[in-house]
C-alpha positions in Angstrom: 73.7 -27.3 -94.8 72.8 -23.8 -96.2 69.9 -23.3 -98.6 68.1 -20.5 -100.3 64.3 -20.2 -99.8 61.4 -18.1 -101.0 58.2 -17.2 -99.2 56.4 -20.2 -100.6 59.2 -22.5 -99.5 58.7 -21.2 -95.9 55.1 -22.2 -96.2 56.2 -25.7 -97.2 58.5 -25.7 -94.2 55.6 -25.1 -91.9 53.6 -27.8 -93.7 56.5 -30.2 -93.0 56.5 -29.3 -89.3 52.8 -29.8 -89.0 53.0 -33.1 -90.8 55.5 -34.2 -88.2 53.1 -33.4 -85.4 54.4 -30.0 -84.2 52.0 -27.3 -83.1 53.2 -24.0 -84.6 54.0 -21.0 -82.5 55.2 -17.6 -83.5 54.8 -13.9 -83.1 51.5 -12.4 -84.1 49.7 -9.1 -83.6 47.2 -9.0 -80.7 46.1 -6.0 -78.6 48.5 -3.5 -80.2 51.6 -5.6 -79.5 53.5 -8.7 -80.6 52.7 -11.8 -78.6 53.9 -15.3 -78.9 50.9 -17.5 -79.8 49.9 -20.5 -81.7 49.7 -19.9 -85.5 48.0 -21.7 -88.3 50.1 -20.6 -91.2 52.8 -18.2 -92.3 50.2 -15.6 -93.0 49.6 -15.2 -89.2 53.1 -13.8 -88.7 53.3 -9.9 -88.7 55.0 -9.6 -92.0 55.4 -6.0 -93.1 55.3 -4.7 -89.5 58.0 -3.3 -87.2 58.0 -1.3 -84.0 59.5 1.7 -82.3 60.9 1.0 -78.8 62.3 3.5 -76.3 62.5 3.4 -72.5 58.9 2.9 -71.3 57.5 3.1 -74.8 56.4 0.6 -77.5 54.6 1.4 -80.8 53.8 -0.7 -83.8 54.1 0.7 -87.3 54.4 -0.5 -90.9 57.9 -1.4 -92.0 59.3 1.1 -94.5 60.8 -1.7 -96.6 58.0 -4.2 -95.9 60.4 -6.8 -94.5 58.8 -10.1 -93.7 60.7 -10.4 -90.4 61.3 -6.8 -89.5 59.9 -6.8 -86.0 61.8 -7.0 -82.7 61.1 -8.8 -79.4 57.8 -7.8 -77.9 56.6 -8.1 -74.3 55.8 -11.8 -74.6 58.9 -14.0 -74.5 59.1 -17.6 -75.5 59.8 -18.6 -71.9 56.1 -19.1 -71.1 55.9 -22.0 -73.6 58.7 -23.9 -71.8 58.1 -22.5 -68.3 54.4 -21.6 -68.1 53.3 -18.8 -65.7 51.1 -21.3 -63.9 51.4 -25.1 -63.9 50.0 -27.9 -61.8 52.5 -30.0 -59.9 50.0 -32.5 -58.6 46.4 -32.9 -57.6 44.7 -35.1 -55.0 41.1 -36.3 -54.7 39.3 -37.7 -51.7 38.4 -41.4 -52.1 36.6 -43.9 -49.9 40.0 -44.9 -48.3 41.7 -41.5 -48.2 43.3 -39.2 -50.7 44.6 -40.3 -54.1 47.5 -38.2 -55.5 47.5 -37.6 -59.2 50.9 -36.3 -60.5 51.1 -33.8 -63.3 51.3 -35.1 -66.8 54.5 -34.9 -68.8 53.2 -36.0 -72.2 53.3 -32.5 -73.6 52.7 -31.8 -77.3 55.4 -31.3 -79.9 55.9 -27.6 -80.6 57.7 -25.7 -83.4 58.9 -22.2 -82.5 59.1 -20.0 -85.6 60.9 -16.6 -85.2 63.1 -16.8 -82.1 65.6 -14.0 -82.1 69.2 -14.6 -81.0 68.5 -13.0 -77.6 65.6 -15.4 -77.0 67.6 -18.4 -78.1 70.3 -17.3 -75.6 67.6 -16.9 -73.0 66.4 -20.4 -73.6 69.9 -21.8 -73.3 70.3 -20.1 -70.0 67.1 -21.7 -68.7 68.5 -25.0 -69.9 71.5 -24.3 -67.6 69.2 -23.2 -64.7 67.2 -26.5 -64.9 70.2 -28.7 -65.3 70.1 -29.6 -69.0 73.5 -28.0 -69.7 75.5 -29.2 -66.8 75.7 -28.3 -63.1 76.8 -25.3 -61.1 80.2 -24.2 -62.5 81.5 -22.9 -59.2 81.2 -26.2 -57.4 84.2 -28.5 -57.4 84.3 -31.9 -59.0 82.5 -33.3 -62.1 79.3 -31.6 -63.2 77.0 -34.2 -64.8 73.8 -32.8 -66.4 71.0 -33.4 -63.9 67.5 -32.1 -64.7 65.7 -30.6 -61.8 62.5 -29.9 -63.6 61.1 -32.9 -65.6 58.2 -30.8 -67.0 60.6 -28.2 -68.4 62.9 -31.0 -69.9 59.9 -32.7 -71.5 58.7 -29.5 -73.2 62.2 -28.6 -74.3 62.8 -32.0 -75.8 59.7 -31.7 -77.9 60.5 -28.2 -79.2 61.7 -27.6 -82.8 63.3 -24.2 -83.0 63.5 -22.0 -86.1 65.7 -19.0 -85.2 65.8 -15.7 -87.1 69.0 -13.6 -87.2 68.3 -9.9 -86.9 69.4 -7.6 -89.7 67.9 -4.5 -88.0 68.3 -3.6 -84.3 65.4 -2.5 -82.2 65.4 0.7 -80.2 66.4 -0.9 -76.9 68.6 -3.8 -78.2 72.1 -4.4 -76.8 72.7 -8.1 -77.4 75.9 -7.4 -79.3 77.6 -6.0 -76.2 76.7 -9.0 -74.1 77.7 -11.6 -76.7 74.3 -13.2 -77.4 73.5 -11.9 -80.8 72.4 -11.0 -83.4 74.2 -14.0 -84.9 72.8 -17.4 -83.9 75.5 -20.1 -83.6 73.8 -22.7 -81.5 70.5 -23.7 -79.8 68.3 -23.9 -82.9 67.4 -26.6 -85.4 67.1 -24.1 -88.3 68.4 -20.5 -88.6 66.8 -18.1 -91.1 68.3 -14.8 -92.4 66.2 -12.5 -94.5 67.9 -11.1 -97.6 65.8 -8.1 -98.8 65.2 -7.7 -102.6 63.8 -5.1 -104.9 60.4 -6.9 -105.1 60.5 -9.5 -102.4 62.9 -11.0 -99.9 64.6 -14.4 -100.2 65.8 -16.3 -97.1 69.0 -18.1 -96.2 68.2 -21.2 -94.3 70.9 -23.1 -92.3 70.5 -26.3 -90.3 72.2 -26.6 -86.9 70.9 -30.0 -85.9 70.1 -33.4 -87.4 66.4 -32.7 -87.2 66.9 -29.4 -89.0 69.0 -31.1 -91.7 66.3 -33.7 -92.2 63.7 -30.9 -92.8 65.9 -29.1 -95.3 66.6 -32.4 -97.2 62.8 -33.0 -97.4 62.2 -29.5 -98.8 64.8 -30.1 -101.5 65.8 -26.4 -101.7 68.6 -25.1 -103.9 72.0 -24.6 -102.2 73.0 -21.1 -101.3 75.8 -19.4 -103.2 78.9 -17.9 -101.5 77.8 -14.4 -102.3 74.4 -14.9 -100.6 76.1 -16.4 -97.6 78.5 -13.5 -97.4 75.7 -11.0 -97.8 73.8 -12.5 -94.9 76.9 -12.3 -92.7 77.3 -8.6 -93.7 73.7 -7.8 -92.8 74.0 -9.5 -89.4 77.3 -7.8 -88.7 75.9 -4.4 -89.7 73.0 -5.0 -87.2 75.5 -5.8 -84.5 77.4 -2.6 -85.0 74.3 -0.4 -85.1 72.9 -1.4 -81.7 71.6 1.7 -80.0 72.5 0.6 -76.5 75.7 -0.8 -74.9 76.4 -2.6 -71.7 80.0 -2.8 -70.7 80.2 -6.2 -69.0 84.0 -6.1 -68.3 84.5 -6.8 -64.6 80.9 -6.0 -63.9 80.6 -8.5 -61.1 83.4 -6.9 -59.1 82.1 -3.4 -60.0 78.7 -4.0 -58.5 80.2 -5.6 -55.4 82.3 -2.5 -54.8 79.4 -0.2 -55.4 76.8 -1.8 -53.2 76.2 1.5 -51.4 76.4 3.7 -54.4 73.9 6.6 -54.2 72.6 5.7 -57.7 70.6 2.9 -56.1 68.7 5.5 -54.0 68.1 7.7 -57.1 66.8 4.7 -59.1 64.6 3.5 -56.3 62.9 6.9 -56.3 61.6 6.1 -59.8 61.1 2.3 -59.5 57.5 1.3 -59.0 58.5 -2.2 -57.9 55.8 -3.5 -60.3 57.9 -6.5 -61.4 57.3 -5.8 -65.2 61.0 -6.3 -65.8 61.0 -9.8 -64.3 57.7 -10.8 -66.1 59.0 -9.9 -69.6 62.6 -11.2 -69.0 63.3 -14.4 -70.9 65.6 -15.7 -68.2 63.9 -14.9 -64.9 62.8 -18.2 -63.4 61.7 -17.5 -59.8 58.5 -19.1 -58.8 56.2 -19.6 -55.8 54.2 -22.7 -54.7 50.5 -22.4 -53.9 48.5 -25.1 -52.1 44.8 -25.0 -52.6 41.8 -27.0 -51.5 38.1 -26.7 -52.4 35.5 -25.7 -49.8 34.3 -29.2 -49.4 37.7 -30.7 -48.8 37.3 -33.1 -51.7 40.2 -32.0 -53.9 43.6 -30.4 -53.3 46.1 -28.9 -55.7 49.7 -27.8 -55.7 50.5 -25.2 -58.3 53.7 -23.4 -59.4 53.3 -19.7 -60.4 55.8 -17.2 -61.6 57.1 -14.9 -58.8 59.1 -11.7 -58.8 61.9 -10.5 -56.5 60.2 -7.1 -56.7 57.3 -8.5 -54.7 57.4 -7.4 -51.1 56.5 -11.0 -50.0 59.3 -12.5 -52.0 61.7 -12.5 -49.1 59.2 -12.8 -46.2 60.7 -14.8 -43.4 58.3 -16.1 -40.7 58.6 -14.1 -37.6 61.2 -11.8 -39.1 59.4 -9.7 -41.7 60.9 -9.0 -45.2 64.6 -9.2 -45.9 64.4 -6.7 -48.7 61.6 -4.2 -47.7 62.8 -1.2 -49.7 62.6 -0.5 -53.4 66.3 0.2 -53.4 67.1 -3.3 -52.0 64.8 -5.0 -54.4 66.0 -3.2 -57.6 69.7 -3.7 -56.5 69.1 -7.4 -55.9 67.5 -7.9 -59.3 70.2 -6.0 -61.3 73.1 -7.5 -59.3 71.8 -11.0 -59.7 71.1 -10.5 -63.4 74.6 -9.0 -64.2 76.8 -10.4 -61.4 75.9 -13.2 -59.0 74.3 -15.2 -61.9 77.9 -15.7 -62.9 78.6 -17.4 -59.6 75.7 -19.7 -60.1 75.8 -20.5 -63.8 79.0 -19.2 -65.2 77.4 -16.6 -67.4 75.3 -13.4 -67.1 71.5 -13.7 -66.7 71.0 -10.8 -69.1 70.8 -11.5 -72.9 70.4 -7.9 -74.1 66.9 -8.2 -75.5 65.9 -4.8 -74.0 62.5 -5.9 -72.8 63.1 -4.6 -69.3 63.8 -1.2 -70.7 60.8 -1.0 -73.0 58.2 -2.3 -70.6 59.4 -0.4 -67.5 56.6 2.2 -66.8 59.3 4.5 -65.4 61.7 4.0 -68.3 64.6 2.7 -66.2 67.4 1.5 -68.5 69.7 -1.2 -67.1 72.5 -0.2 -69.5 72.3 3.4 -68.3 72.2 2.3 -64.6 75.3 0.2 -65.1 77.1 3.0 -66.9 76.3 5.6 -64.2 77.6 3.3 -61.5 80.8 2.5 -63.6 81.5 6.3 -64.0 81.3 6.8 -60.3 83.6 3.9 -59.6 86.7 6.0 -58.7 88.2 3.2 -56.6 89.1 1.3 -59.7 91.1 2.4 -62.7 90.2 0.3 -65.7 93.0 -1.7 -67.3 94.0 -1.4 -71.0 92.0 -4.6 -71.7 88.9 -3.2 -70.0 89.2 0.1 -71.8 89.1 -1.6 -75.2 85.6 -2.9 -74.3 84.2 0.6 -73.6 82.4 2.3 -76.4 83.3 6.0 -76.6 
């Protein structure tokens, strides 16, 4: 179902979602950047704003055409709403007869995500795979039934209504087009919105991709979209895809990185890398965590908490009695990039990178993963690319 909406219709959309018990979440301006936060109405969104992103640089500015959805992914990804940076697994309290364990609650609120870009939708679907909501490990033989390994994630995901937004302008560090994750949204959302700029104001193409989305559109009673409006939306999205400023050649990248494990580029990059972990914190697919056990000073309560962790942390690979497996910046950066682009394929059947460009923007040293991959590929003299691989390389 494809309908045409105006700004006031989008306000009615949010009213419908609130009436169905969904807490609204979307991008909003805070502290000089875009963050994902709870919103009260459509007016809380950063309409009329956009950003300039380069390696290690992020600046907000007014949009020259005053687009309602002209902004690009900020430092804050939607991941933290589904996989919080800190969550309690269980608590225990001392009683007269011992300790009573209190498991964490899974009755999470219903949420509506308004404004997920294609890269973030792809990131969410990759987390679904990681936590078993989209099947098991593709490299293991035999049937692969879907087995959830994180009930809290599954509960949050089940209660999320997702309104995705197709990009019609690329950000300064975007490369989703070259890794096949955007800017078009084909799955993973309940509703998909495409802004159609006009002389005075924009209108919006709304498409349902789920039964819940179709029910919302039916309740709104919007007029159906004409073929010309549908074709125009497709042209805008395609133009965005062809104007991506960065490109990652993913052809044979797993084998490439395996061959180039001792490439001198790793040492050069390590000389700039601060091992701060920014890239893992802003990434919509990084999922590593640590478990912390705490007790109060009186010994009356105990708590087990899960917190985000980073493979750039020196303690991440600490082995009792043996020190750290990856003690150098070179080893840690190589591990992160190789897992994201290569060994993730072994685990989950697809790359862990969705082309959002956050790791480039929020790296203090301005390290660009697409540039690193390209430099390593150019130095790969041991492998002559096939005709099929050559057609994937942008001149």
